[in-house]
C-alpha positions in Angstrom: -15.3 11.8 34.3 -18.8 11.7 32.9 -18.8 11.2 29.1 -21.7 11.6 26.7 -21.4 9.6 23.4 -23.1 11.0 20.4 -23.0 8.8 17.3 -25.8 7.5 15.1 -24.3 4.0 14.8 -25.2 1.7 17.7 -22.2 -0.6 17.0 -19.8 2.4 17.1 -21.3 3.6 20.4 -21.0 0.2 21.9 -17.4 -0.1 20.9 -16.6 3.4 22.3 -18.4 2.7 25.5 -16.6 -0.6 26.1 -13.2 0.9 25.3 -13.6 4.0 27.4 -15.0 2.2 30.5 -12.1 -0.1 30.6 -10.1 2.9 32.0 -10.4 4.0 35.6 -12.3 7.2 36.0 -14.0 7.1 32.6 -17.8 6.8 33.0 -20.0 6.8 29.9 -23.2 8.2 31.4 -25.3 8.3 28.3 -25.5 7.6 24.5 -27.5 9.6 21.9 -27.9 9.1 18.2 -28.8 12.6 16.9 -27.7 16.2 17.4 -31.1 17.1 18.9 -30.7 14.3 21.5 -27.2 15.6 22.4 -28.5 19.1 23.0 -31.4 17.8 25.0 -29.2 15.7 27.2 -26.7 18.5 27.9 -29.5 20.9 28.8 -31.0 18.4 31.4 -27.9 16.7 32.7 -24.3 17.3 33.6 -21.4 15.7 31.8 -17.7 16.5 31.6 -16.9 15.6 28.0 -18.9 15.1 24.8 -17.6 12.7 22.2 -19.5 13.8 19.1 -19.7 12.3 15.6 -19.3 15.1 13.0 -22.1 13.7 10.8 -25.4 12.6 12.4 -29.0 12.8 11.2 -31.2 15.6 12.2 -28.6 18.4 12.3 -26.0 18.9 9.7 -22.2 18.7 10.0 -21.1 21.4 12.5 -24.6 22.6 13.6 -24.7 20.5 16.7 -21.1 21.5 17.7 -21.8 25.2 17.3 -25.0 25.0 19.3 -23.5 22.9 22.0 -20.5 25.2 22.3 -22.8 28.2 22.3 -24.9 26.9 25.2 -22.1 25.2 27.1 -18.8 27.0 26.2 -16.8 25.4 28.9 -17.9 21.8 28.0 -15.1 20.0 26.1 -16.2 18.5 22.9 -14.1 15.9 21.0 -15.1 15.5 17.4 -15.0 12.0 15.8 -14.9 12.0 12.1 -14.5 9.6 9.1 -13.2 12.5 7.1 -9.4 12.8 6.8 -9.5 16.2 5.1 -7.9 19.0 7.2 -10.9 21.2 6.3 -13.2 19.4 8.7 -10.7 19.7 11.6 -10.1 23.4 10.9 -13.9 24.1 10.8 -14.5 22.0 13.9 -11.9 24.0 16.0 -13.3 27.3 14.7 -16.8 26.1 15.8 -15.6 25.4 19.3 -14.3 21.8 19.4 -11.6 21.0 21.9 -10.3 18.0 19.9 -10.6 16.3 16.5 -9.9 12.6 16.0 -10.4 10.4 12.9 -12.3 7.2 13.6 -9.3 5.3 12.2 -7.3 6.3 15.3 -6.1 3.7 17.7 -7.9 2.9 21.0 -5.0 4.4 22.9 -5.2 7.6 21.0 -8.9 7.9 21.7 -8.3 7.5 25.4 -5.5 10.1 25.2 -7.7 12.5 23.4 -10.6 12.3 25.8 -8.2 12.8 28.8 -6.5 15.7 27.1 -9.7 17.7 26.4 -11.1 16.8 29.9 -8.0 18.4 31.3 -8.6 21.6 29.5 -6.2 21.0 26.5 -6.8 20.6 22.8 -6.1 17.4 20.9 -5.3 16.6 17.3 -3.5 13.6 16.0 0.3 14.1 15.9 0.6 13.2 12.2 -2.3 15.6 11.5 -1.0 18.5 13.5 1.6 19.8 11.1 -0.7 19.7 8.1 -3.4 21.4 10.2 -1.2 24.3 10.9 -0.3 24.7 7.3 -3.9 24.3 6.1 -5.3 26.8 8.6 -2.9 29.6 7.7 -4.1 32.4 5.5 -1.6 31.5 2.8 -1.7 32.5 -0.8 -3.0 29.9 -3.2 -5.4 28.2 -0.8 -7.8 25.8 -2.5 -11.3 27.2 -3.3 -13.2 25.2 -0.7 -10.9 26.5 2.0 -12.2 30.0 1.4 -15.9 29.0 1.7 -18.0 30.0 4.6 -19.3 27.1 6.8 -22.7 27.4 5.2 -21.3 27.3 1.7 -19.1 24.3 2.6 -22.2 22.6 3.9 -24.2 23.2 0.7 -21.2 22.1 -1.4 -21.1 18.7 0.4 -24.9 18.3 0.3 -25.1 18.9 -3.4 -22.0 16.8 -4.1 -23.7 14.0 -2.2 -26.3 13.9 -4.9 -29.1 15.9 -3.2 -31.2 18.3 -5.3 -31.5 22.0 -4.5 -35.0 21.3 -3.1 -33.7 18.5 -0.9 -30.9 20.6 0.4 -33.3 23.4 1.2 -35.5 21.1 3.3 -32.5 19.6 5.0 -31.0 22.9 6.0 -34.4 24.6 6.6 -33.7 27.3 4.0 -35.6 28.5 0.9 -34.9 27.0 -2.5 -33.9 30.5 -3.6 -31.3 30.7 -0.9 -29.8 27.3 -1.8 -29.9 28.2 -5.5 -27.9 31.4 -4.7 -25.4 29.4 -2.7 -25.0 26.9 -5.6 -24.4 29.8 -8.0 -21.8 31.3 -5.7 -20.1 27.9 -5.2 -19.7 27.4 -8.9 -18.3 30.9 -9.3 -15.9 30.7 -6.4 -14.6 27.2 -7.4 -14.5 28.0 -11.1 -16.9 25.3 -12.0 -19.9 25.1 -14.3 -22.3 22.3 -13.3 -23.4 20.3 -10.3 -21.5 17.3 -11.9 -18.4 19.4 -11.6 -19.1 20.0 -7.9 -19.4 16.3 -7.3 -16.1 15.6 -9.1 -14.4 18.4 -7.2 -15.7 17.1 -3.8 -14.5 13.6 -4.5 -11.1 14.7 -5.7 -10.6 16.8 -2.5 -11.8 14.1 -0.1 -14.8 16.1 1.0 -17.3 13.2 0.9 
């Protein structure tokens, strides 16, 4: 099994490589540190599984996942995330991920997850699965951020991280006017009044 590791932290990649290559049949063929590098590698080389960090420089949140899945729809992608919120898992699966695993998972769980997605299955941590089913349902009373589009969710997290409208516009390669419109829509949909309220909301909901 040829595995591509995509994470912007060298120490994390080193640990993942060492762990995976201890198991027979697991071969980490390359490491990359940005979304663009992951896309470039999969365009030029063959691999069987991509282990992809959900948050890397260069491309934002789920952009790399969406583009990878669009170009290679049969390539299994296992998302690694520091975020325990179900929202990140839900959005990852909708964008084409075959599995979602928090970085706090045990080494055995990582190996199991890689093997599961390689075999054509889907993987989510057992203790996470029940909550994921509940959170992904179109139930009444869903929290405001659960009803946001992926782009709105992305802008929410960027603003809540302390970036200005201009900085978010540059980061997402959109106009300042577009980001300002997204900000106004976010405040309206979430029933908030200021950017400070957005920051507080994101912190309370575990979105940062």
